[in-house]
C-alpha positions in Angstrom: 13.3 -19.5 -16.8 9.7 -19.3 -15.8 10.7 -19.8 -12.1 13.2 -16.9 -12.4 10.5 -14.7 -13.8 8.0 -15.6 -11.0 10.8 -15.0 -8.4 11.6 -11.6 -9.9 8.1 -10.4 -9.8 7.5 -11.6 -6.2 10.8 -10.0 -5.1 9.9 -6.5 -6.3 6.2 -6.5 -5.2 7.2 -5.6 -1.7 8.4 -2.0 -2.4 6.8 -0.3 0.6 3.6 0.8 -1.0 0.3 0.8 0.8 -3.0 0.0 -0.9 -4.4 2.7 -3.1 -7.6 4.1 -1.6 -10.2 5.6 -4.0 -11.1 9.3 -3.4 -13.9 9.8 -0.9 -16.1 12.9 -1.6 -16.6 13.1 2.2 -12.9 14.2 2.4 -13.0 16.8 -0.5 -13.0 19.7 2.0 -11.3 20.7 5.2 -11.8 23.2 8.0 -10.1 26.5 7.6 -9.1 26.6 11.3 -7.1 29.7 12.1 -5.8 30.2 8.6 -5.0 33.7 7.4 -7.4 35.2 5.0 -6.5 34.1 1.4 -5.7 36.9 -1.1 -4.6 34.8 -4.1 -6.0 31.9 -6.1 -3.3 29.9 -7.8 -3.3 27.1 -10.4 0.2 25.5 -10.4 0.8 22.2 -12.1 1.1 19.4 -9.4 0.1 21.7 -6.5 -3.3 21.9 -4.9 -5.2 21.7 -1.6 -4.6 18.7 0.6 -7.8 17.0 -0.3 -8.8 14.7 -3.2 -11.2 17.4 -4.5 -10.9 17.6 -8.3 -10.7 21.4 -8.0 -7.0 21.9 -7.5 -7.1 25.7 -7.2 -5.0 26.9 -4.2 -6.3 29.7 -2.1 -3.5 31.2 0.0 -2.4 34.3 1.8 0.5 35.4 -0.3 2.5 36.9 2.5 2.5 33.9 4.9 4.7 30.7 4.9 3.4 27.6 3.1 4.0 23.9 3.9 4.1 21.7 0.9 3.3 18.0 1.7 4.4 15.2 -0.6 2.8 11.7 -0.4 4.5 8.4 -0.9 3.7 5.4 -3.2 0.0 4.8 -3.8 -0.7 8.0 -1.9 -2.7 11.1 -2.8 -3.2 14.7 -1.6 -6.1 13.5 0.5 -3.7 11.3 2.5 -2.4 14.5 4.2 -5.8 16.1 4.8 -5.5 15.4 8.5 -2.0 16.9 8.9 -3.1 19.9 6.8 -6.0 20.4 9.3 -3.5 20.1 12.2 -1.5 22.9 10.6 -4.6 25.0 9.9 -5.6 24.8 13.6 -2.3 26.5 14.3 -2.9 29.1 11.5 -0.3 27.5 9.1 -1.0 27.1 5.4 -0.5 24.0 3.3 -0.4 22.8 -0.3 0.0 19.2 -1.5 2.0 18.0 -4.4 0.6 15.2 -6.5 2.8 13.1 -8.9 2.8 9.8 -10.8 4.3 7.4 -8.3 5.4 5.1 -11.1 7.4 7.7 -12.9 11.2 8.1 -12.6 11.9 9.8 -9.3 14.1 12.6 -10.9 11.1 13.4 -13.2 8.8 13.7 -10.1 11.4 15.8 -8.2 11.9 18.1 -11.2 8.1 18.7 -11.3 8.1 19.4 -7.6 10.9 21.9 -7.9 9.1 23.7 -10.8 6.0 23.9 -8.7 7.8 25.3 -5.7 9.5 27.8 -7.9 6.2 29.0 -9.3 4.8 29.3 -5.8 7.8 31.5 -4.9 7.3 33.6 -8.0 3.6 34.1 -7.8 3.5 35.1 -4.1 5.5 36.8 -1.4 5.7 33.9 1.0 8.8 34.2 3.1 9.3 30.4 3.7 8.3 27.2 1.9 8.7 24.0 3.9 8.7 20.8 1.8 7.7 17.7 3.7 7.9 14.3 2.1 7.0 10.8 3.4 8.4 7.4 2.2 9.0 7.5 -1.6 7.8 11.1 -1.3 10.9 11.8 0.9 13.2 10.7 -1.9 11.3 12.9 -4.4 11.3 15.8 -1.9 15.0 15.8 -1.1 16.0 15.4 -4.8 13.8 18.4 -5.6 16.1 20.7 -3.6 19.4 19.5 -5.1 21.0 20.8 -8.3 18.6 20.1 -11.1 18.4 21.5 -14.6 15.6 23.9 -13.8 15.4 27.6 -14.5 15.7 29.5 -11.2 12.6 31.5 -10.1 12.6 35.3 -10.4 11.9 35.4 -6.7 13.1 32.7 -4.3 11.5 32.1 -1.0 13.6 30.5 1.8 13.3 26.7 1.8 13.2 24.2 4.7 13.3 20.4 4.1 11.6 17.7 6.1 11.8 14.0 5.2 10.0 11.2 7.0 10.8 7.4 6.7 12.7 7.9 3.4 14.6 4.8 2.0 17.7 6.8 1.1 20.0 3.8 1.0 17.7 1.9 -1.4 14.8 -0.5 -0.9 16.0 -4.0 0.1 12.9 -5.7 -1.4 13.9 -4.2 -4.8 17.6 -5.4 -4.7 17.0 -8.0 -7.4 16.2 -5.2 -9.8 19.7 -3.8 -9.3 21.5 -7.1 -9.9 23.3 -6.8 -13.2 24.1 -10.6 -13.3 20.5 -11.6 -13.0 19.5 -9.0 -15.6 21.9 -10.8 -18.0 20.9 -14.3 -16.9 17.1 -13.6 -17.2 17.7 -12.6 -20.9 16.0 -9.3 -20.4 13.1 -10.5 -18.2 14.4 -8.7 -15.1 14.1 -5.1 -16.2 10.7 -5.9 -17.9 9.4 -7.5 -14.7 10.7 -4.6 -12.5 9.0 -2.1 -14.8 5.7 -3.9 -14.8 5.6 -3.9 -11.0 6.9 -0.5 -10.1 7.1 1.6 -13.3 10.0 3.6 -14.5 11.1 4.4 -10.9 12.5 0.9 -10.6 15.9 2.2 -11.8 16.0 4.7 -9.0 15.0 2.7 -5.9 17.7 0.0 -5.8 20.8 0.1 -3.7 23.0 0.3 -6.8 21.1 3.1 -8.6 22.8 6.4 -9.4 19.8 8.1 -7.7 20.7 6.4 -4.4 24.5 6.3 -4.7 24.7 10.0 -5.8 21.9 11.8 -4.0 23.3 15.2 -4.7 24.0 18.2 -2.5 21.3 20.5 -1.2 21.0 23.9 -2.8 22.1 26.9 -0.7 18.5 28.1 -0.4 17.7 25.2 2.0 18.3 26.7 5.4 17.7 23.6 7.4 16.9 19.9 7.0 14.9 17.8 9.5 15.3 14.0 8.8 12.9 11.8 10.7 13.8 8.1 10.6 11.4 5.5 11.9 12.3 2.3 13.8 9.5 0.2 12.4 10.6 -3.1 13.9 7.6 -5.2 15.0 5.0 -2.5 14.4 1.5 -3.4 13.3 -0.9 -1.6 11.0 -4.0 -3.6 11.6 -5.0 -6.0 14.4 -7.8 -8.5 14.7 -8.7 -10.4 17.9 -5.3 -9.4 19.4 -3.4 -10.6 16.4 -1.5 -8.5 13.9 -3.0 -9.1 10.4 -1.0 -6.4 8.6 2.5 -5.3 9.5 3.5 -1.7 9.5 7.2 -2.5 9.1 8.2 -1.3 5.7 11.7 0.2 5.8 14.5 -0.7 8.2 16.7 2.0 9.7 19.5 0.7 7.5 17.4 1.4 4.4 16.7 4.9 5.7 20.3 5.8 6.5 22.7 7.0 3.9 25.9 8.9 5.0 25.8 11.1 1.9 22.4 12.3 3.0 22.8 12.2 6.8 26.1 14.1 7.0 24.9 17.3 5.4 25.8 20.1 7.8 22.2 21.4 7.7 20.7 18.0 8.6 19.2 17.2 12.1 18.3 13.5 12.5 15.5 12.4 14.8 14.7 8.7 15.3 11.3 7.6 16.5 9.8 4.2 17.3 6.8 4.2 14.9 5.3 2.2 12.1 5.5 3.4 8.5 1.9 4.5 8.2 1.5 5.2 11.9 4.0 8.0 11.7 1.9 10.1 9.3 -1.5 8.7 10.4 -4.5 7.5 8.5 -8.3 7.8 8.8 -8.2 5.8 12.1 -5.1 6.9 13.9 -3.8 10.4 14.6 0.0 11.0 14.0 0.6 12.2 17.5 4.3 11.2 17.5 5.0 13.1 14.3 3.1 16.2 15.5 5.2 16.2 18.7 8.4 16.0 16.8 7.4 18.7 14.3 6.3 21.0 17.2 9.6 20.3 19.1 11.6 21.1 15.9 9.7 24.3 15.2 7.9 23.2 12.1 4.4 23.2 13.6 3.6 25.9 16.1 3.2 24.8 19.7 -0.3 24.3 21.1 -1.0 27.0 23.7 -2.4 25.5 27.0 -5.8 27.1 26.6 -6.3 25.5 23.2 -5.1 22.0 24.2 -8.5 20.5 24.7 -9.9 21.9 21.5 -6.8 20.7 19.7 -7.2 17.1 21.0 -10.9 17.1 20.1 -10.0 18.2 16.6 -7.5 15.4 16.3 -10.1 12.9 17.5 -12.7 14.1 15.0 -10.4 14.5 11.9 -8.7 11.1 12.4 -11.7 9.3 13.9 -9.2 8.0 16.4 -11.2 5.8 18.8 -8.7 6.2 21.7 -8.8 10.0 21.3 -12.6 10.0 20.9 -13.0 8.1 24.2 -10.5 10.4 26.0 -11.8 13.8 24.7 -15.4 13.2 23.7 -17.2 14.6 20.7 -16.3 18.1 19.4 
């Protein structure tokens, strides 16, 4: 029995989460770029600026579209500070949704939906784009399905973008969805799964109701861009020419679910990129994601006369050595 318990814990540890990084005061603020002048200050539960600043007040222009970014497991609002600055360079507003990544995913999705509804009610923004990565992609899509939430008095148009979402369940968590092992372990299986992943363990397995019945998108969603990543053989960190940390987290099979993919509003784009590479980190700019979002009309195109400044901004924000060498200091 002890062997079974150890096996169960090891089998669910690999759930696609990165390492939690403590907040860095150096990243509490971001450049305003070409953002429109804010005219409202909002305090909406779960929503705040795309930094790890403890002050979660949102300062927005109430008549311009807003992009809401949703992090994955072990993430934070600050994870998307770079992407928020990319959008700010193009004059596009952002907000970030923060949630407990151990909570049941429907609970997190309901919180996101309520936050988006409040953003609609308290502003005149014409369009809200919700963009989720990894576990955040599951939360994001679920948030715009039929949920027991009071509709807002005013509803902005909605656009959905998901990136590297394991919509067919996480393979490394399959053990948690095995009813036979749950019985054979005399109750140790669900306990072990909860200890490692929290209440969400019931939602991330291939056999969960959350995965098998993802729900239909609500009519307010005008379009859905689904970005899948072929992460085969990708590397997150190298040393002396050797990969010391893989960036292969979810396979394409884990990301593909016909009930999600076959929605008439869905446009699927597949890109060869690692799981963290696609959204970037403090060392590598997400150039592949930016290109896709520009091609699909989510991020405004960079005009030729601003291209050099845009590349220098990327190099500075992400401290990307390859871009720094190519473009020089800003």
